[in-house]
N, C-alpha and C positions, 0 to 999 in steps of 0.2 A: 324135356324136363329132367332136371338132375335127380339122381337116385338119392333119396333121403337116407336110406339104410347104408348105402356105400359111404356117404358123407359122414354119417354118424360114426361109422367104423374108423374113418380116417382121423377124427378128432378124439379118439380114445388113446392115441399115442401122445405122451407128454411133449415130445420134441415138436411134433406138428402143431400142437396147441400153442407152444411158445412162438413158433414161426408165424402162424396165422395171427396171433395177437400183436406181434411186432409189425407185421405188414398192414394190419388194420390201422395202425397208428401212422406209418410212414412207408413209402416205397424204399426198398433197400437192395443193394447188390449182394451177391454171394459173399464177397469179401467183407462187407459191413455186417452181414449175418454171422460170419465167422467171429468177428470181433465181439459181437454181443453175446453169442451163444457159447463161445469158447470151444467150438467143435471144428473138425476137419471139413474141408471143402467137399470131399466125396460123400460124406454122411449127409450134409446139408442138401447137396444136389439131388441125392436120392429121394429125400423127403419132398423137395420142391417138385421133382418130376411126378410124384404120386399126386400131389395137390393140383398141379397143373393139368394132369390127365383128367381129373374130375372138375376142372375149371373153377376151382376154389381160389386160385391165384392167377394173376395176369403177368405177362412179361413184355418188355420192350427193350430194344437195344439203345444204348447211350454210349457212343464211341466204342471202346473196347469192352465195355461192361454190358451185362444184361441186368436190367432193373426189374425186380419183382414187386408186385403190389397185390392188395386184397381185392378180390372180385366183389364189387358192391352191387352187382346185378342180383336183385331178389330172386330171380329165376334159378340161380345157382347157389345163393347163400341167403335163404329167407331169414326173417327176423327170429324165428324160433331156433334156427340153427346157430345164429349169433348168440342168443341167450344160453344155449347149451355150451357153446365155446367158452363164454365168460364164466359159466358155472364150473366147467372142467378146469379152468385156469386157477380157481381157488384151491385146487388140490395139488398144484405144481409148485414145489418149494422154490424153484429158481425164478419165479415170476418177478419178485421184487428186485432181484439182482439184474434181471433183464431190463427193467425200466431205467435203472441207473446207468447201465452200460449203453443203452440206447441214447440217453442224454449226452453221453460222452462222444458217441459216434456223430450225432447231429452237430455237436459243438465243433468237432474237427472239420466238418463240411464248411461251417461258417468261418472258421479260422483260416481256411485255405483261401477263401474269397477275400477275407479281410486283409490278409497278408499281401495279396495281389494289389488291392487298391491302396494300401499303405505305401507301397512302392511307387504308385503313380501320383501320390499327393504332390501338387505343385508342377506336375508335368502334363496334366490332362490336355491342356490347350495345344501342346506340341507333340502329342503322341496319338497315333491313329487308333481310333476305336470304331469298330464296324457299326454302321447305322447312325453315327453322330453327324447328322446332316443339318446345316443351318436352314436349308430349304424346308426340311420337315418341321423344324422349330417355328419357322415363319408361318407355315400353314396352320400350325396350332395357335399361334398368337392371334390369327385372324378370327378364331373361334371364341376368344376370351372377351369378357365384358367387365373390366375392372371398374371400381375397386372391389376386391374380394379378399377373403381369407383363403390362402392357398397352401396346400401341403405338397411339397416337392419330395416324392418318395424315392429313395435311392439317388440322392442329389449329387453325390460325389463332392467336388469342390463347390458346387452350387452355381455354375456358370449361368444356367437358366434361371435359377432362383434370384440371382442379382438382376437379371433383365426384368423379371416379374416385379421385383421390389420397387422398380422405378414408378410403377403405377398401382400396385396392389395395396390394400389396406394393411395386410400382414402376410408374410411368407414364412412357413415353417419347413426348414430343410432337414430331412432325415437321412442319415447314412450310418452304416455299421462300422466304418473305419474311423477310429479316433483321429488319425492324422488328416484324413480328408476333412473332417468336421473342424479341426483346429485351423487348418489352412483356409477353409472357406470362411470361418468366422473372422479370421484376421483380415481377409479381403473385404468382407462386409463392413467391418469397423473402419478400415482404411478409406472406403468409398462413402462412408456416412449413412449406411442403410440401417437406420434404427428399427425399421419395421421387418427386418430379416433375422430370424432366430434359427440357429443350428442346434440340432439335438442328435445325440448318438442313439441309434435304435435300429431295429430290424423292420424291413418293409412288410414282413408277414405279421408283425405285431407292433405297429408304430406307437411311440409314446405321445399320443394325441387324444384328447377327450372325445367321447362320442358326440356326434351331431354338432361339430364345432367348426367345420370348414366348408367353404363354398365350392372349392375345386380340389380334387385329388389328382395329382399328376405323376405319371411314370414315364421317364424319358430314358429309353435303353436300359432299364433297370430290371424289368420283369424276367428277362432270360437269365438273371443271376439268382433268382429265388428258388429255394428248394421246392416250394409249393406255390406256383403262380396263383392258383385258386385261392389259397389262404390270404395272399397279399391283396387280391381284388376284394375278397370278403371284408378284410380290415379297412380297405378304402371306403366300402359301403358303410361300415360302422361309424367312421369319423365324419362322414359327410352330413351336412344339414339336409332336411327334406328339400327336394328339388335341386340339390347340389349335383355337380357333374364330375365324372371321372374321365380323364383323357390319358390314353396309352399311346406312346410311340415306341415301337419295338421292331425287331427284325422279322420279316416274313420268313417262314420256314425255309432253311437252306441245308446244304450237304457239306459245308466247309468244316470238317471235323477238327481241323487244327485250332479252331476258335476256342475249344475247350482248354487247351494248354496256353495259347497265346493271350486270351482275354479272360480266363477263368469263367467262361460261359458254362452254365449248367444245362441250358436248353439251346438247341440250334434253331432259335426263332420259333414262331408259331404260325399256324395257318389261320386264315380269317375265320374259319369255322371253329377252331379251338378257342380263339379269343371271344367269339360270339357266345359260345357255350359257357365260358368262364363268367362272362358278364351277366348272362341270363340266370345262371345258377346262383349268382351272388345277389340277385334281386334287382338288377338294373333294367331299365326300360328305355325305349326310344334309341336303341343301339344303332350306331352308324359306324361302318368300317370302310376305310379307303386306303389304297396304296398311294403314298405321297412322295416317294423318292425311289429312283432306280439308279444305282451306281454303275458307271460305264466301265470301270476297271474290274478285272477278276478279283474276287469271286462273285462280283455283281450282286452285292447285297441289295435287298429291297427293304424299304421301311413302310410299315403299315401304321395307320392312325385309327384308333377306336375311341368312340365317345359314347357314354351312357349317362342316364339320369336316374337319380335316386328319387323315385316318385313318392310324395308324401302319402301317408296312410289315410 
């Protein structure tokens, strides 16, 4: 059991209040915390060490960086302590500036990924992308029962969207790269897919109405999300009751070069992680299967997960 007195002492320091409040909003690296707080690495690392010692923050390695997060376990950070933290934050003058700086840092993350996909526009079919397996896509198609209204989240040029549009009632293709969207929309127009609509948007907050689609689909998109959980929660929001989510993504791997080569934020996911994301988002009848194993190094594997938004 965490010591309430020790934890209360920790959040009497304004800098630690700022750090905890930021991490409660989003996982961040020390470099990103430096950008937001305007402080040196040594000072921030000292505070993080104290917070980690009391298990108020968590850490995980992501490539060359260590990513810190807010420990949401009520055993270490009970709701009363959260309330005390927020109350203490009202007395810290820099809090409003922190929020604005945080928005800029998160925007930079998205810009990096967007720039990568802008460069790929028009080249996707000729460029290797890990996990982009037609066998995996075919396995998924067998699970579909058109006609449906389908959201292709993180669609890229929309190669799969156009396949779905041949049978679906309507397909909404979402991607954050304007060039990808423009290229895909041009192809849809060229091929006469009037039921295929491209929209610029973030998969963590897709511009789609609540309870409006039958199927929410992620094809090798989730590992590019800053928060995969938020993306899956948004999919639950836009699905109609009894609608389904389908996820095709890489099984967790150790190929670190993927971060630089493919702008991957996550090195895939374990079956357990995907299962927890789906269950925490409210999905039921979850099924997870490995649908493809590549024979060439680094031997990527593709998992398929399906869940149902059960009507209330």
